[in-house]
Each structure stands twice: as C-alpha cells, then as structure tokens.
C-alpha positions in Angstrom: 169.1 -100.2 168.8 166.1 -98.9 167.3 167.0 -100.6 163.8 167.3 -103.8 165.6 163.8 -103.4 167.3 162.0 -101.9 164.2 163.6 -104.1 161.3 164.4 -107.3 163.2 167.3 -108.3 161.1 168.8 -111.7 161.0 172.4 -110.4 161.6 174.3 -107.2 162.5 177.8 -105.9 161.8 179.3 -103.9 164.6 182.3 -101.8 164.9 183.8 -102.5 168.4 185.2 -98.9 168.4 182.4 -96.6 167.7 182.7 -92.8 168.5 179.5 -92.6 170.4 179.0 -95.9 172.0 181.1 -98.9 172.8 180.5 -101.8 170.4 180.6 -104.5 173.2 177.8 -102.8 175.1 175.9 -102.6 172.0 176.2 -106.3 171.4 175.0 -107.1 174.9 172.0 -104.8 174.7 170.9 -106.4 171.4 171.4 -109.8 173.0 168.8 -108.8 175.5 166.5 -107.8 172.8 167.0 -111.0 170.6 169.3 -113.8 171.9 169.2 -115.4 168.5 170.6 -112.3 166.7 173.9 -113.1 164.9 176.5 -110.6 165.4 179.6 -109.9 163.4 182.1 -107.7 165.5 185.1 -106.1 163.8 187.2 -103.1 164.3 189.6 -101.0 162.2 191.2 -99.4 165.3 189.8 -96.1 164.3 191.9 -95.9 161.2 191.5 -96.9 157.6 
C-alpha cells in the first residue's frame, strides 16, 4: 500500500495468493486510494 501512496504508479501487478495478505483485499484497498489505478491480477497457485 505504501508504494501505491508514495510512488503513484499507473498500474500494479498483484498476485492473488500472497503469503501475508489476500490479493483481492489489496486490490480493493488500492481502489479506495486511487479508483483510476489499473490492476493486473494473476496467480501461480503458490507453485512455479
């Protein structure tokens, strides 16, 4: 979240299955900061 606030990127790439935080909640939180932020959501299912 801090990077979105400090750097003000045009887009973010988010893993849905993050170890410390749910990616969908992260997306919703970033939308509250900047509703125009483009989000690319993906997941490897915790595997490579």
